[in-house]
One Martini backbone bead per residue (centre of mass of N, CA, C, O) as a GRO file, in nm:
protein
  291
    1UNK     BB    1   3.844  -3.571  -9.146
    2UNK     BB    2   3.667  -3.382  -9.315
    3UNK     BB    3   3.697  -3.180  -9.599
    4UNK     BB    4   3.734  -2.823  -9.604
    5UNK     BB    5   3.621  -2.600  -9.862
    6UNK     BB    6   3.603  -2.260  -9.851
    7UNK     BB    7   3.606  -2.171 -10.149
    8UNK     BB    8   3.362  -2.387 -10.226
    9UNK     BB    9   3.178  -2.461 -10.001
   10UNK     BB   10   3.295  -2.767  -9.913
   11UNK     BB   11   3.228  -3.106  -9.806
   12UNK     BB   12   3.444  -3.390  -9.776
   13UNK     BB   13   3.353  -3.741  -9.759
   14UNK     BB   14   3.473  -4.068  -9.674
   15UNK     BB   15   3.372  -4.388  -9.805
   16UNK     BB   16   3.410  -4.734  -9.708
   17UNK     BB   17   3.389  -5.053  -9.850
   18UNK     BB   18   3.438  -5.340  -9.643
   19UNK     BB   19   3.569  -5.676  -9.721
   20UNK     BB   20   3.526  -5.976  -9.830
   21UNK     BB   21   3.519  -6.189 -10.059
   22UNK     BB   22   3.178  -6.190 -10.173
   23UNK     BB   23   3.001  -5.995  -9.979
   24UNK     BB   24   2.889  -5.720 -10.167
   25UNK     BB   25   3.013  -5.444 -10.223
   26UNK     BB   26   2.971  -5.380 -10.527
   27UNK     BB   27   2.658  -5.424 -10.525
   28UNK     BB   28   2.596  -5.205 -10.319
   29UNK     BB   29   2.721  -4.964 -10.469
   30UNK     BB   30   2.550  -4.994 -10.732
   31UNK     BB   31   2.276  -4.955 -10.595
   32UNK     BB   32   2.318  -4.677 -10.482
   33UNK     BB   33   2.380  -4.538 -10.751
   34UNK     BB   34   2.093  -4.611 -10.889
   35UNK     BB   35   1.932  -4.433 -10.649
   36UNK     BB   36   2.050  -4.173 -10.757
   37UNK     BB   37   2.030  -3.880 -10.866
   38UNK     BB   38   2.194  -3.783 -11.142
   39UNK     BB   39   2.238  -3.471 -11.063
   40UNK     BB   40   2.396  -3.581 -10.773
   41UNK     BB   41   2.611  -3.741 -10.953
   42UNK     BB   42   2.867  -3.911 -11.054
   43UNK     BB   43   3.078  -4.115 -11.198
   44UNK     BB   44   3.114  -4.451 -11.235
   45UNK     BB   45   3.420  -4.599 -11.142
   46UNK     BB   46   3.657  -4.834 -11.301
   47UNK     BB   47   3.968  -4.977 -11.170
   48UNK     BB   48   4.196  -5.181 -11.246
   49UNK     BB   49   4.360  -5.441 -11.074
   50UNK     BB   50   4.510  -5.693 -10.902
   51UNK     BB   51   4.229  -5.895 -10.924
   52UNK     BB   52   4.075  -5.614 -10.920
   53UNK     BB   53   3.842  -5.333 -10.832
   54UNK     BB   54   3.791  -4.989 -10.843
   55UNK     BB   55   3.518  -4.835 -10.688
   56UNK     BB   56   3.373  -4.500 -10.774
   57UNK     BB   57   3.199  -4.218 -10.622
   58UNK     BB   58   3.007  -3.915 -10.624
   59UNK     BB   59   2.785  -3.712 -10.399
   60UNK     BB   60   2.490  -3.506 -10.340
   61UNK     BB   61   2.236  -3.547 -10.102
   62UNK     BB   62   2.185  -3.237 -10.133
   63UNK     BB   63   2.022  -2.966 -10.300
   64UNK     BB   64   2.124  -2.804 -10.054
   65UNK     BB   65   2.275  -2.623  -9.856
   66UNK     BB   66   2.366  -2.634  -9.505
   67UNK     BB   67   2.628  -2.465  -9.389
   68UNK     BB   68   2.587  -2.174  -9.466
   69UNK     BB   69   2.653  -2.285  -9.787
   70UNK     BB   70   2.747  -2.569  -9.737
   71UNK     BB   71   2.845  -2.853  -9.915
   72UNK     BB   72   2.789  -3.201  -9.936
   73UNK     BB   73   3.033  -3.466 -10.011
   74UNK     BB   74   3.040  -3.794 -10.123
   75UNK     BB   75   3.300  -4.057 -10.115
   76UNK     BB   76   3.282  -4.379 -10.276
   77UNK     BB   77   3.443  -4.694 -10.186
   78UNK     BB   78   3.590  -4.998 -10.348
   79UNK     BB   79   3.690  -5.341 -10.346
   80UNK     BB   80   3.665  -5.574 -10.612
   81UNK     BB   81   3.727  -5.889 -10.531
   82UNK     BB   82   4.054  -6.006 -10.547
   83UNK     BB   83   4.279  -5.893 -10.301
   84UNK     BB   84   4.607  -5.951 -10.333
   85UNK     BB   85   4.687  -5.655 -10.236
   86UNK     BB   86   4.665  -5.524  -9.918
   87UNK     BB   87   4.775  -5.230  -9.975
   88UNK     BB   88   4.519  -5.128 -10.106
   89UNK     BB   89   4.358  -5.093  -9.855
   90UNK     BB   90   4.545  -4.898  -9.706
   91UNK     BB   91   4.518  -4.673  -9.908
   92UNK     BB   92   4.202  -4.644  -9.909
   93UNK     BB   93   4.168  -4.597  -9.581
   94UNK     BB   94   4.283  -4.331  -9.594
   95UNK     BB   95   4.091  -4.089  -9.449
   96UNK     BB   96   3.847  -4.206  -9.325
   97UNK     BB   97   3.496  -4.125  -9.223
   98UNK     BB   98   3.365  -4.409  -9.317
   99UNK     BB   99   3.223  -4.746  -9.249
  100UNK     BB  100   3.143  -5.045  -9.439
  101UNK     BB  101   3.094  -5.367  -9.315
  102UNK     BB  102   3.104  -5.642  -9.525
  103UNK     BB  103   2.912  -5.952  -9.471
  104UNK     BB  104   2.849  -6.267  -9.442
  105UNK     BB  105   2.567  -6.405  -9.266
  106UNK     BB  106   2.672  -6.667  -9.251
  107UNK     BB  107   2.817  -6.883  -9.026
  108UNK     BB  108   3.043  -7.009  -9.209
  109UNK     BB  109   3.177  -6.695  -9.225
  110UNK     BB  110   3.293  -6.609  -8.953
  111UNK     BB  111   3.607  -6.643  -8.984
  112UNK     BB  112   3.631  -6.459  -9.228
  113UNK     BB  113   3.524  -6.202  -9.083
  114UNK     BB  114   3.725  -6.194  -8.854
  115UNK     BB  115   3.966  -6.145  -9.040
  116UNK     BB  116   3.859  -5.883  -9.159
  117UNK     BB  117   3.852  -5.721  -8.891
  118UNK     BB  118   4.152  -5.751  -8.829
  119UNK     BB  119   4.251  -5.610  -9.080
  120UNK     BB  120   4.111  -5.339  -9.024
  121UNK     BB  121   4.242  -5.275  -8.761
  122UNK     BB  122   4.532  -5.275  -8.860
  123UNK     BB  123   4.507  -5.040  -9.044
  124UNK     BB  124   4.392  -4.828  -8.860
  125UNK     BB  125   4.631  -4.845  -8.653
  126UNK     BB  126   4.859  -4.755  -8.854
  127UNK     BB  127   4.707  -4.450  -8.828
  128UNK     BB  128   4.641  -4.400  -8.516
  129UNK     BB  129   4.366  -4.562  -8.493
  130UNK     BB  130   4.046  -4.650  -8.395
  131UNK     BB  131   3.767  -4.819  -8.478
  132UNK     BB  132   3.594  -4.646  -8.256
  133UNK     BB  133   3.667  -4.356  -8.417
  134UNK     BB  134   3.490  -4.466  -8.658
  135UNK     BB  135   3.241  -4.469  -8.843
  136UNK     BB  136   3.026  -4.770  -8.815
  137UNK     BB  137   2.887  -5.040  -9.011
  138UNK     BB  138   2.709  -5.350  -9.024
  139UNK     BB  139   2.682  -5.564  -9.314
  140UNK     BB  140   2.465  -5.832  -9.344
  141UNK     BB  141   2.474  -6.030  -9.606
  142UNK     BB  142   2.269  -6.261  -9.751
  143UNK     BB  143   1.999  -6.306  -9.572
  144UNK     BB  144   1.818  -6.480  -9.772
  145UNK     BB  145   2.041  -6.748  -9.706
  146UNK     BB  146   2.124  -6.763  -9.378
  147UNK     BB  147   1.888  -6.761  -9.204
  148UNK     BB  148   1.926  -6.729  -8.881
  149UNK     BB  149   1.985  -6.396  -8.755
  150UNK     BB  150   2.180  -6.244  -8.493
  151UNK     BB  151   2.302  -5.943  -8.484
  152UNK     BB  152   2.414  -5.896  -8.196
  153UNK     BB  153   2.576  -6.160  -8.183
  154UNK     BB  154   2.763  -6.119  -8.422
  155UNK     BB  155   2.885  -5.851  -8.328
  156UNK     BB  156   3.010  -5.971  -8.072
  157UNK     BB  157   3.193  -6.195  -8.208
  158UNK     BB  158   3.349  -5.938  -8.363
  159UNK     BB  159   3.382  -5.691  -8.161
  160UNK     BB  160   3.081  -5.511  -8.234
  161UNK     BB  161   2.856  -5.438  -8.018
  162UNK     BB  162   2.828  -5.104  -8.085
  163UNK     BB  163   2.721  -5.169  -8.362
  164UNK     BB  164   2.561  -5.116  -8.633
  165UNK     BB  165   2.304  -5.333  -8.780
  166UNK     BB  166   2.252  -5.489  -9.107
  167UNK     BB  167   2.027  -5.651  -9.309
  168UNK     BB  168   2.098  -5.788  -9.640
  169UNK     BB  169   2.018  -5.769 -10.008
  170UNK     BB  170   2.200  -5.663 -10.271
  171UNK     BB  171   2.046  -5.778 -10.524
  172UNK     BB  172   1.768  -5.617 -10.423
  173UNK     BB  173   1.843  -5.384 -10.176
  174UNK     BB  174   1.788  -5.487  -9.902
  175UNK     BB  175   1.914  -5.247  -9.668
  176UNK     BB  176   2.122  -5.067  -9.812
  177UNK     BB  177   2.022  -4.777  -9.753
  178UNK     BB  178   2.003  -4.804  -9.444
  179UNK     BB  179   2.306  -4.841  -9.399
  180UNK     BB  180   2.400  -4.565  -9.510
  181UNK     BB  181   2.220  -4.397  -9.337
  182UNK     BB  182   2.353  -4.471  -9.061
  183UNK     BB  183   2.636  -4.363  -9.132
  184UNK     BB  184   2.562  -4.066  -9.231
  185UNK     BB  185   2.469  -3.973  -8.954
  186UNK     BB  186   2.741  -3.991  -8.807
  187UNK     BB  187   2.898  -3.800  -8.987
  188UNK     BB  188   2.718  -3.546  -8.972
  189UNK     BB  189   2.748  -3.507  -8.669
  190UNK     BB  190   3.055  -3.448  -8.685
  191UNK     BB  191   3.045  -3.208  -8.875
  192UNK     BB  192   2.853  -3.027  -8.702
  193UNK     BB  193   3.098  -3.013  -8.470
  194UNK     BB  194   3.278  -2.841  -8.639
  195UNK     BB  195   3.462  -2.559  -8.574
  196UNK     BB  196   3.491  -2.439  -8.881
  197UNK     BB  197   3.191  -2.419  -8.881
  198UNK     BB  198   2.910  -2.287  -8.930
  199UNK     BB  199   2.611  -2.233  -8.828
  200UNK     BB  200   2.315  -2.349  -8.863
  201UNK     BB  201   2.024  -2.169  -8.998
  202UNK     BB  202   1.879  -2.388  -9.200
  203UNK     BB  203   1.649  -2.572  -9.371
  204UNK     BB  204   1.574  -2.763  -9.604
  205UNK     BB  205   1.362  -2.858  -9.817
  206UNK     BB  206   1.083  -3.087  -9.832
  207UNK     BB  207   1.008  -3.385 -10.012
  208UNK     BB  208   0.717  -3.609  -9.969
  209UNK     BB  209   0.631  -3.765 -10.230
  210UNK     BB  210   0.829  -3.979 -10.392
  211UNK     BB  211   0.854  -3.877 -10.665
  212UNK     BB  212   1.017  -3.978 -10.928
  213UNK     BB  213   1.350  -3.987 -10.819
  214UNK     BB  214   1.257  -3.875 -10.530
  215UNK     BB  215   1.402  -3.750 -10.231
  216UNK     BB  216   1.458  -3.527 -10.005
  217UNK     BB  217   1.589  -3.433  -9.726
  218UNK     BB  218   1.616  -3.465  -9.380
  219UNK     BB  219   1.601  -3.259  -9.090
  220UNK     BB  220   1.735  -3.290  -8.742
  221UNK     BB  221   1.810  -3.104  -8.481
  222UNK     BB  222   1.985  -2.894  -8.668
  223UNK     BB  223   2.090  -3.149  -8.825
  224UNK     BB  224   2.188  -3.324  -9.073
  225UNK     BB  225   2.061  -3.565  -9.214
  226UNK     BB  226   2.105  -3.839  -9.354
  227UNK     BB  227   2.292  -3.932  -9.661
  228UNK     BB  228   2.072  -4.119  -9.776
  229UNK     BB  229   1.938  -4.335 -10.042
  230UNK     BB  230   1.748  -4.250 -10.206
  231UNK     BB  231   1.708  -4.191 -10.523
  232UNK     BB  232   1.823  -3.887 -10.456
  233UNK     BB  233   1.899  -3.927 -10.133
  234UNK     BB  234   1.756  -3.902  -9.817
  235UNK     BB  235   1.675  -4.169  -9.582
  236UNK     BB  236   1.561  -4.252  -9.295
  237UNK     BB  237   1.628  -4.445  -9.028
  238UNK     BB  238   1.588  -4.665  -8.764
  239UNK     BB  239   1.642  -4.408  -8.539
  240UNK     BB  240   1.823  -4.202  -8.303
  241UNK     BB  241   1.861  -3.890  -8.140
  242UNK     BB  242   2.020  -3.713  -7.909
  243UNK     BB  243   1.850  -3.471  -7.801
  244UNK     BB  244   1.892  -3.124  -7.863
  245UNK     BB  245   1.858  -2.834  -8.082
  246UNK     BB  246   1.956  -2.526  -8.185
  247UNK     BB  247   1.841  -2.333  -8.457
  248UNK     BB  248   1.759  -2.075  -8.288
  249UNK     BB  249   1.669  -1.821  -8.118
  250UNK     BB  250   1.422  -1.981  -7.925
  251UNK     BB  251   1.470  -2.245  -8.105
  252UNK     BB  252   1.366  -2.593  -8.080
  253UNK     BB  253   1.471  -2.930  -8.188
  254UNK     BB  254   1.316  -3.257  -8.154
  255UNK     BB  255   1.254  -3.560  -8.083
  256UNK     BB  256   0.954  -3.748  -8.062
  257UNK     BB  257   0.947  -3.997  -7.865
  258UNK     BB  258   1.085  -4.287  -8.033
  259UNK     BB  259   1.138  -4.174  -8.310
  260UNK     BB  260   1.249  -4.307  -8.586
  261UNK     BB  261   1.055  -4.472  -8.844
  262UNK     BB  262   1.016  -4.790  -9.040
  263UNK     BB  263   0.774  -4.887  -9.309
  264UNK     BB  264   0.887  -4.998  -9.558
  265UNK     BB  265   0.857  -4.690  -9.751
  266UNK     BB  266   0.802  -4.556  -9.467
  267UNK     BB  267   0.884  -4.250  -9.306
  268UNK     BB  268   0.903  -4.138  -8.957
  269UNK     BB  269   0.909  -3.801  -8.802
  270UNK     BB  270   0.906  -3.690  -8.481
  271UNK     BB  271   0.840  -3.348  -8.374
  272UNK     BB  272   0.969  -3.092  -8.159
  273UNK     BB  273   0.872  -2.742  -8.135
  274UNK     BB  274   1.031  -2.480  -7.960
  275UNK     BB  275   0.890  -2.176  -7.855
  276UNK     BB  276   0.815  -1.895  -7.683
  277UNK     BB  277   0.481  -1.949  -7.757
  278UNK     BB  278   0.551  -2.273  -7.777
  279UNK     BB  279   0.440  -2.608  -7.872
  280UNK     BB  280   0.520  -2.824  -8.142
  281UNK     BB  281   0.377  -3.102  -8.327
  282UNK     BB  282   0.522  -3.327  -8.575
  283UNK     BB  283   0.483  -3.529  -8.877
  284UNK     BB  284   0.725  -3.671  -9.083
  285UNK     BB  285   0.669  -3.792  -9.414
  286UNK     BB  286   0.832  -4.058  -9.615
  287UNK     BB  287   0.812  -4.167  -9.954
  288UNK     BB  288   0.945  -4.432 -10.136
  289UNK     BB  289   1.002  -4.484 -10.448
  290UNK     BB  290   1.069  -4.625 -10.728
  291UNK     BB  291   1.367  -4.662 -10.926
   0.00000   0.00000   0.00000
């Protein structure tokens, strides 16, 4: 579970990009880093290891505190290159709050990816956890040269049928932000349910312009929306959250209709806000500008 520092009023959550050599983990992480507003991110650090390199940085996806003054901070890690000592992965995966499993989308890499999934399961199990207990998304990378890819079929062949799947091309950034968006939504939902945290009292302001360095995040259903990574912060992915949440006494907010949708660089979030004096419906639109 994410670490809660009550003294600093900060929540720290760890995300690891895991996958086989050449899958695109490092390229994905660097792309995410480049799209985050500089004032919200720490330094991208690269530490050489035996035949590989540890890449990591931290960032705050929201410009305002979320949980009654508590700020969320994500710490993102990956091992890039040929990881000769598999114990390095075991050390890195300890205490992980969310996983991006990066895999080459080409069919000829299926056996390699299966081995990668088995390795991941083994490490997670060694810590007394199941892979289904950790928020996980599958990033099928290099989709631009993989031919026809059926995401659900590939996930099923890997034993990850219930996993969210995203097709990406990390070299251009296509789908990379959406992948992290999907994972961060899952992590934020778990954090929001944490018994040690005070109830969320209000939403942060939302900048819909998409100008400058990017957009600030959207919150939905009283729970902080996913912490991924428009140029500055968080852009919702095409997905939906179940149910509704009480934001304050007598006030409830939930997704309206079919849920969040994304078309090109435009994200639309239909909301229904129920108050004692009636129900209001509105559409929140976020446009992501160029990085």
